[in-house]
C-alpha positions as CSV (number, residue, x, y, z in Angstrom):
1,M,-114.6,26.8,55.9
2,T,-115.3,24.9,52.6
3,L,-112.1,22.5,52.2
4,P,-111.1,21.1,48.8
5,L,-112.4,17.5,49.4
6,K,-115.7,18.2,50.7
7,G,-118.1,15.8,49.2
8,I,-115.3,13.3,48.7
9,R,-116.1,10.1,50.8
10,V,-113.2,7.4,51.7
11,I,-113.5,4.2,53.0
12,D,-110.7,3.5,55.1
13,L,-109.9,-0.4,55.9
14,T,-106.1,0.4,56.7
15,T,-104.4,0.1,60.2
16,V,-101.5,1.0,62.3
17,A,-99.6,4.0,60.7
18,M,-99.1,4.1,56.9
19,G,-102.6,4.1,55.9
20,P,-104.3,5.7,58.6
21,L,-101.7,8.9,58.3
22,A,-102.6,8.7,54.6
23,S,-106.5,9.0,55.2
24,Q,-105.9,11.5,57.8
25,W,-104.5,13.8,55.4
26,L,-107.7,13.4,53.2
27,G,-109.7,14.3,56.1
28,D,-107.8,16.9,56.8
29,F,-108.3,18.2,53.5
30,G,-112.0,18.0,53.9
31,A,-113.0,14.2,52.7
32,D,-115.5,12.0,55.0
33,V,-113.1,9.3,56.1
34,I,-115.0,6.6,57.3
35,K,-112.5,4.3,59.2
36,I,-113.7,0.5,59.2
37,E,-112.4,-1.5,62.2
38,A,-112.8,-4.9,63.6
39,P,-114.5,-5.5,66.7
40,G,-111.1,-5.1,68.6
41,G,-110.3,-2.0,66.8
42,D,-107.1,-0.6,65.2
43,S,-104.1,-2.1,67.4
44,T,-102.8,1.6,68.1
45,R,-105.8,2.3,70.3
46,G,-103.9,0.6,72.7
47,T,-100.3,1.8,72.1
48,G,-98.7,4.6,74.3
49,P,-100.3,6.6,77.2
50,S,-104.3,6.7,77.7
51,I,-106.9,8.0,80.1
52,E,-109.8,6.0,78.4
53,P,-109.2,2.3,77.1
54,G,-108.9,2.7,73.1
55,M,-108.0,6.1,72.9
56,A,-104.1,5.8,73.3
57,A,-101.6,8.4,71.9
58,M,-100.4,6.6,68.8
59,F,-104.2,6.1,67.8
60,L,-104.9,9.7,68.5
61,S,-102.0,11.1,66.2
62,A,-103.0,9.5,63.1
63,N,-107.0,9.3,63.3
64,R,-108.4,12.8,63.4
65,N,-111.0,13.8,61.1
66,K,-112.6,10.5,60.8
67,R,-115.7,8.5,61.7
68,S,-115.4,5.0,63.1
69,V,-117.6,2.1,62.0
70,V,-117.1,-1.5,63.3
71,L,-117.4,-4.5,61.2
72,D,-116.7,-7.9,61.5
73,L,-115.4,-9.2,58.0
74,M,-115.3,-12.6,59.1
75,R,-119.4,-12.6,58.9
76,E,-121.0,-12.4,55.4
77,E,-123.2,-10.0,56.9
78,D,-120.7,-7.4,57.7
79,R,-118.9,-8.1,54.3
80,G,-122.1,-7.1,52.4
81,A,-122.3,-3.9,54.6
82,L,-118.9,-3.0,53.5
83,A,-119.4,-3.5,50.0
84,E,-122.5,-1.3,50.0
85,L,-120.4,1.2,51.8
86,I,-117.9,1.2,48.9
87,D,-120.3,1.3,46.2
88,G,-121.3,4.7,47.3
89,A,-117.7,5.9,47.8
90,D,-115.1,7.7,46.0
91,V,-112.2,6.3,47.5
92,F,-111.4,2.6,49.0
93,M,-108.2,2.3,50.6
94,H,-106.7,-0.8,52.5
95,N,-103.4,-2.5,53.7
96,V,-104.7,-6.1,53.4
97,R,-102.0,-8.5,52.0
98,P,-103.0,-9.3,48.5
99,Q,-103.7,-13.0,49.1
100,K,-106.3,-12.4,51.5
101,L,-108.5,-9.8,49.4
102,A,-110.7,-12.4,47.5
103,K,-111.4,-13.8,51.2
104,L,-112.8,-10.8,52.4
105,G,-114.6,-10.0,48.9
106,I,-112.3,-6.6,48.3
107,E,-110.4,-7.6,45.2
108,P,-110.1,-4.8,42.9
109,A,-111.9,-6.5,39.8
110,R,-115.0,-7.0,41.9
111,L,-115.2,-3.6,43.5
112,M,-114.2,-1.8,40.2
113,K,-117.2,-3.7,38.5
114,R,-119.9,-2.4,41.0
115,N,-118.5,1.1,41.2
116,P,-116.6,2.2,38.0
117,Q,-115.7,5.5,39.6
118,L,-114.1,4.1,42.4
119,I,-110.5,4.9,43.4
120,Y,-108.9,1.7,44.5
121,A,-105.9,2.1,46.7
122,G,-104.0,-0.8,47.9
123,L,-101.0,0.1,50.2
124,H,-98.7,-2.4,50.5
125,G,-95.1,-3.6,51.5
126,F,-93.9,-4.7,48.2
127,G,-95.2,-4.4,44.6
128,E,-97.3,-7.4,43.8
129,A,-95.4,-8.1,40.5
130,G,-92.0,-8.7,42.1
131,P,-90.7,-11.8,44.4
132,Y,-91.4,-9.7,47.4
133,G,-95.0,-9.3,46.6
134,G,-97.2,-10.2,49.4
135,R,-94.7,-10.3,52.3
136,P,-95.9,-8.3,55.5
137,A,-94.1,-5.4,56.2
138,Y,-93.6,-2.9,59.0
139,D,-91.5,0.3,59.4
140,D,-88.3,-1.7,60.6
141,I,-88.6,-4.0,57.8
142,I,-88.6,-1.4,55.2
143,Q,-85.8,0.6,56.6
144,G,-83.5,-2.3,56.9
145,L,-84.7,-3.0,53.0
146,S,-84.7,0.4,51.8
147,G,-80.8,1.7,52.7
148,C,-82.2,3.7,55.8
149,A,-80.1,1.1,58.0
150,D,-77.3,1.6,55.6
151,L,-77.0,5.1,55.6
152,M,-76.7,5.2,59.5
153,R,-74.2,2.4,59.2
154,R,-72.2,4.8,56.6
155,Q,-72.5,7.5,59.0
156,T,-71.9,5.8,62.5
157,G,-70.3,2.7,61.7
158,E,-73.4,0.5,63.0
159,P,-76.8,0.0,61.3
160,L,-79.5,1.8,62.6
161,Y,-83.0,2.6,62.3
162,F,-83.9,6.3,61.7
163,P,-85.6,7.1,65.4
164,T,-89.1,8.0,63.6
165,I,-91.3,5.8,61.7
166,T,-90.2,7.2,58.4
167,A,-91.1,4.6,56.0
168,D,-94.6,4.7,57.4
169,K,-94.8,8.7,57.4
170,T,-93.2,9.1,54.1
171,T,-95.1,6.2,52.2
172,G,-98.3,7.6,53.9
173,L,-97.8,11.1,52.6
174,I,-97.1,9.5,49.0
175,A,-100.2,7.5,49.2
176,A,-102.2,10.5,49.9
177,M,-100.8,12.2,47.0
178,A,-101.1,9.3,44.7
179,I,-105.1,9.0,45.9
180,L,-105.3,13.0,44.9
181,A,-104.0,12.4,41.5
182,A,-106.4,9.6,40.8
183,L,-109.1,11.9,41.9
184,T,-108.1,14.6,39.6
185,G,-107.5,12.2,36.8
186,R,-111.0,10.9,37.4
187,A,-112.4,14.4,37.2
188,A,-111.2,14.5,33.7
189,S,-112.1,11.0,32.6
190,G,-115.0,10.0,34.5
191,R,-113.6,6.7,35.3
192,G,-111.9,5.2,38.4
193,S,-108.4,3.8,38.7
194,I,-106.8,1.4,40.6
195,V,-103.8,2.8,42.8
196,E,-101.0,0.6,44.2
197,V,-98.6,2.0,46.9
198,P,-95.7,-0.3,47.9
199,M,-93.6,1.0,50.7
200,F,-90.3,-0.7,49.7
201,E,-90.5,1.3,46.1
202,C,-91.5,4.4,47.8
203,M,-88.7,4.3,50.2
204,A,-86.2,3.3,48.0
205,G,-87.1,6.2,45.7
206,F,-86.9,8.2,48.6
207,N,-83.4,7.4,49.7
208,L,-81.9,7.3,46.2
209,V,-82.9,11.0,45.5
210,E,-79.4,12.1,46.8
211,H,-78.0,8.8,47.3
212,L,-77.9,7.2,43.9
213,Y,-75.3,9.9,43.3
214,G,-72.6,8.7,41.0
215,R,-74.8,5.2,40.1
216,H,-76.9,7.5,37.8
217,F,-74.6,7.0,35.2
218,A,-73.3,4.1,33.3
219,P,-70.4,3.3,33.8
220,P,-70.4,4.6,37.4
221,Q,-69.3,8.0,38.1
222,G,-68.6,7.5,41.7
223,D,-70.3,5.5,44.5
224,T,-73.6,5.7,46.0
225,G,-74.3,7.9,48.8
226,Y,-74.2,11.9,48.9
227,P,-70.7,12.7,50.9
228,R,-72.1,15.8,52.4
229,V,-75.0,14.1,54.1
230,L,-72.9,11.3,54.9
231,S,-70.1,12.9,56.8
232,R,-69.9,11.8,60.4
233,H,-69.2,15.9,60.9
234,R,-72.7,16.5,59.8
235,R,-74.4,17.1,63.0
236,P,-75.4,20.1,65.3
237,Y,-72.0,22.1,65.9
238,R,-71.1,22.1,69.8
239,T,-70.6,25.7,71.0
240,R,-68.9,26.9,74.0
241,D,-72.1,26.5,75.8
242,G,-74.3,24.2,73.9
243,H,-75.3,23.2,70.2
244,I,-76.6,25.1,67.0
245,C,-77.5,24.0,63.6
246,M,-75.7,26.2,61.0
247,M,-75.8,25.7,57.2
248,P,-73.6,27.9,55.0
249,Y,-74.4,26.5,51.3
250,T,-73.1,29.2,48.7
251,D,-69.7,30.4,47.9
252,T,-70.5,33.8,49.3
253,Q,-72.0,32.3,52.6
254,W,-68.8,30.2,53.4
255,R,-66.6,33.2,53.0
256,A,-68.7,35.1,55.1
257,F,-68.7,32.8,57.8
258,F,-64.9,32.2,57.8
259,E,-64.4,35.8,57.8
260,A,-66.5,36.0,60.7
261,A,-64.7,33.3,62.4
262,G,-61.5,35.0,62.2
263,A,-60.5,32.4,59.7
264,P,-59.3,34.5,56.6
265,D,-57.0,31.6,55.2
266,A,-60.0,29.1,55.0
267,A,-61.9,31.8,52.9
268,A,-59.0,31.4,50.2
269,D,-58.3,27.6,50.5
270,P,-59.2,26.2,47.2
271,R,-60.5,23.1,48.9
272,F,-63.5,25.2,50.2
273,A,-63.9,27.8,47.1
274,T,-66.7,25.8,45.1
275,I,-69.6,23.5,46.0
276,S,-67.8,21.0,44.1
277,M,-64.7,21.1,45.8
278,R,-66.5,21.5,49.2
279,T,-68.3,18.2,48.4
280,T,-64.8,16.5,47.7
281,H,-63.5,17.7,50.9
282,I,-66.6,17.8,53.4
283,D,-65.3,16.2,56.2
284,A,-62.4,18.6,56.4
285,L,-64.7,21.6,56.0
286,Y,-66.9,20.6,58.6
287,A,-64.4,19.6,61.0
288,L,-62.9,22.9,60.6
289,A,-66.2,24.7,60.9
290,A,-66.8,22.6,64.2
291,E,-63.4,23.8,65.6
292,L,-64.0,27.4,65.1
293,L,-67.5,27.2,66.5
294,E,-66.4,25.6,69.8
295,G,-64.8,29.2,70.5
296,Q,-67.9,31.2,71.2
297,D,-71.4,31.0,72.8
298,S,-74.4,30.0,71.0
299,A,-75.8,33.3,71.3
300,Y,-72.7,35.0,69.7
301,W,-73.1,32.7,66.5
302,L,-76.9,33.1,66.1
303,E,-76.5,36.8,66.2
304,A,-73.2,36.6,63.7
305,C,-75.0,34.3,61.3
306,E,-78.4,36.3,61.2
307,R,-75.9,39.8,60.7
308,I,-73.8,38.0,57.7
309,G,-76.8,36.1,56.2
310,V,-76.0,32.2,57.1
311,P,-78.8,30.1,57.7
312,A,-78.7,29.2,61.4
313,S,-80.8,28.2,64.5
314,P,-80.9,26.7,68.1
315,V,-81.5,23.0,68.4
316,L,-84.9,22.6,70.0
317,S,-86.2,19.4,72.2
318,L,-89.4,17.5,71.4
319,D,-90.5,19.7,74.4
320,E,-89.4,22.8,73.3
321,L,-91.3,22.3,70.3
322,I,-94.8,22.7,72.3
323,D,-94.0,26.2,73.5
324,D,-92.0,27.3,70.1
325,P,-93.0,31.1,69.7
326,H,-93.5,30.5,65.9
327,L,-95.9,27.4,66.0
328,N,-97.8,29.3,68.7
329,A,-98.0,32.3,66.8
330,V,-99.3,30.6,63.5
331,G,-101.6,28.7,65.5
332,F,-100.1,25.5,64.6
333,F,-101.5,23.4,67.7
334,A,-104.9,22.7,68.5
335,T,-106.7,22.0,71.7
336,L,-109.6,19.7,71.8
337,H,-112.1,19.5,74.7
338,D,-113.3,16.1,75.2
339,P,-115.8,15.3,78.4
340,V,-113.9,12.2,79.4
341,L,-110.4,12.8,78.2
342,G,-110.3,16.4,79.0
343,N,-108.0,18.6,77.0
344,I,-106.2,17.2,74.1
345,R,-103.4,18.6,72.6
346,M,-102.8,17.9,68.7
347,P,-100.6,19.2,65.9
348,G,-102.7,20.9,63.7
349,V,-103.1,20.8,59.9
350,P,-99.7,22.2,58.8
351,I,-101.3,23.5,55.4
352,L,-103.4,26.7,54.9
353,F,-106.1,27.3,52.2
354,D,-107.1,30.9,51.8
355,G,-105.6,31.9,54.7
356,E,-107.2,29.5,56.8
357,R,-106.1,26.3,58.8
358,P,-108.4,23.5,58.4
359,P,-110.0,22.5,61.8
360,V,-109.0,19.4,64.1
361,H,-111.6,17.1,65.3
362,M,-111.6,14.6,67.9
363,P,-110.3,10.9,66.8
364,P,-113.5,8.7,66.8
365,R,-114.1,6.0,69.6
366,L,-114.3,2.7,68.3
367,G,-117.6,2.2,66.3
368,E,-118.9,5.5,67.4
369,H,-120.5,6.4,64.1
370,S,-121.7,3.0,63.1
371,R,-125.2,3.5,63.5
372,E,-125.5,6.7,61.6
373,I,-123.2,5.6,58.9
374,L,-124.7,2.2,58.3
375,K,-128.0,4.0,58.2
376,G,-126.8,6.4,55.5
377,E,-127.0,9.4,57.3
378,P,-124.2,11.8,55.8
379,G,-121.2,12.9,57.7
């Protein structure tokens, strides 16, 4: 299949998670992504279980659909090779801290002068204009600064990190989107651009979508924090034999649920009659729903919710996702065959183009494509 980014070349000087996830999206959409690695390789090559040194699980998860070149940027010759690659590229992306750019010869003014059509993307912890600019940042740091840990404190009483690298993954998506927007702008103007993607600002915006709440207004019309999402009762509901997820949302859906649960008084309760009143009394609402669901098995409630038009689902474990009938029916997982690693299961590209799922190619071994790329051979 011909993918939308076919013919776009990306030089990727990012490491760990945020940047590699961003460039992986571009590779999934058809770009020729050239991953530049130091002689020791990306640190994630050693993170998690592995069969072959340098091909650990965390590296596999963020580096499909790429090629790898090894360059030692402490050597002038290799810095020159990188500059030549960038001269012929559409996109250059890095997560090098700003104060180190000049030493490596990759500051934006120099590269944009050599290649005026270049999309230059700097993926940083913080915007360079602010007092945090240039500081190092990892997912845990950004979760703490951007409100993630505070959201967990409000719900559980203790500041905790989300049990996923949410700052890396979210900012990686935003970075890919910003680069695509810059490529679209270049198609109209003929000029490249400099794109700055700061993790802190991206995650602050991410969390404040619903949680700025009453502080949207001056003077404030309430506190920060969306009560429905922060309720300590917002969790999978316990049933007589397990748990389910259930989400009545509209007035009609809540009335239907209460009727099905044999609680007609709750259906007539003015506290639960409208979305505004339900939000005000969210803890009481969710506590009542939890009490009602405990009286029947999961299968009973799943059937009842389907019958009355209330969204509901079982709670799947990570292991159960691998065998989920829907994911398997749509061909979500890809199995790659490697002579050394054997069969490798990979999550597929979730997007379809003209009804087809883009292919998944094996993440590259360290420096696997150095010779062909430095000789100028096409991908």
